[in-house]
C-alpha positions in Angstrom: 102.2 126.4 109.7 104.4 123.4 110.1 103.0 120.0 111.1 105.0 117.0 112.0 105.1 113.9 114.2 107.9 112.9 116.7 108.4 109.4 118.1 109.5 109.1 121.7 111.1 105.8 122.6 110.3 104.4 126.0 112.4 106.0 128.8 114.1 108.6 126.5 114.0 112.4 126.3 113.6 113.7 122.7 113.6 117.2 121.2 110.2 117.9 119.8 110.7 121.5 118.7 113.9 123.3 118.0 114.5 127.0 119.0 112.8 129.3 116.4 112.8 132.9 117.4 110.0 133.8 114.9 107.6 131.1 116.1 104.4 132.6 117.5 102.6 129.5 118.6 103.4 125.9 119.4 100.9 123.0 119.8 102.0 119.7 121.2 99.5 116.8 121.3 100.1 113.4 122.9 98.9 110.9 120.4 99.5 107.8 122.5 98.3 105.7 125.4 101.1 106.8 127.7 101.7 110.0 129.7 104.1 112.4 128.0 106.0 115.1 129.9 106.9 118.3 128.0 109.4 121.1 129.0 111.9 123.5 127.6 114.6 121.6 129.4 116.0 118.0 129.5 116.9 117.5 133.1 114.2 116.2 135.5 111.6 116.4 132.8 109.5 113.6 134.3 109.2 115.4 137.7 109.2 119.1 136.6 107.8 119.0 133.1 104.2 119.5 132.1 102.3 116.2 132.1 100.1 115.5 129.0 97.8 112.6 129.7 97.0 110.3 126.7 95.5 112.3 123.8 95.8 115.6 125.6 97.4 118.7 124.1 99.0 122.0 125.1 99.5 125.2 123.2 102.0 127.9 123.9 101.1 131.3 122.5 103.3 134.4 122.4 100.2 136.6 122.7 99.4 135.0 126.1 103.0 135.6 127.4 104.2 132.1 126.8 107.5 131.3 125.1 106.7 129.2 122.0 110.1 130.1 120.4 112.0 128.0 122.9 113.4 124.5 122.3 111.0 121.9 123.8 111.6 118.3 124.8 109.3 115.3 125.6 109.7 112.2 127.7 107.5 109.1 128.1 107.9 105.8 130.0 106.3 104.0 127.0 106.7 104.3 123.3 104.8 107.4 122.4 104.0 109.7 119.5 103.5 113.5 119.7 102.0 115.7 117.0 103.5 119.2 116.7 102.1 122.3 115.0 104.3 125.3 114.8 102.9 128.8 113.9 105.6 130.7 112.1 104.8 133.7 109.9 
């Protein structure tokens, strides 16, 4: 497993996970006081992305039919931190 932290400057969209075809799971946790929006695309992320409220998390599992191997981005209106855990064999 790979663990890391990504800083999201206010009003910017940042890549939080690169495309990795062998990744079986991906956990993204919002470790801040601001909402963070997560999606496998950059455009319209604040309106079409998955909203993570402060200190919430989401997990994408290949076994559940999700697509953890995709590239993921995050956006926040305030300075935020996200913690990422990648499950790669």
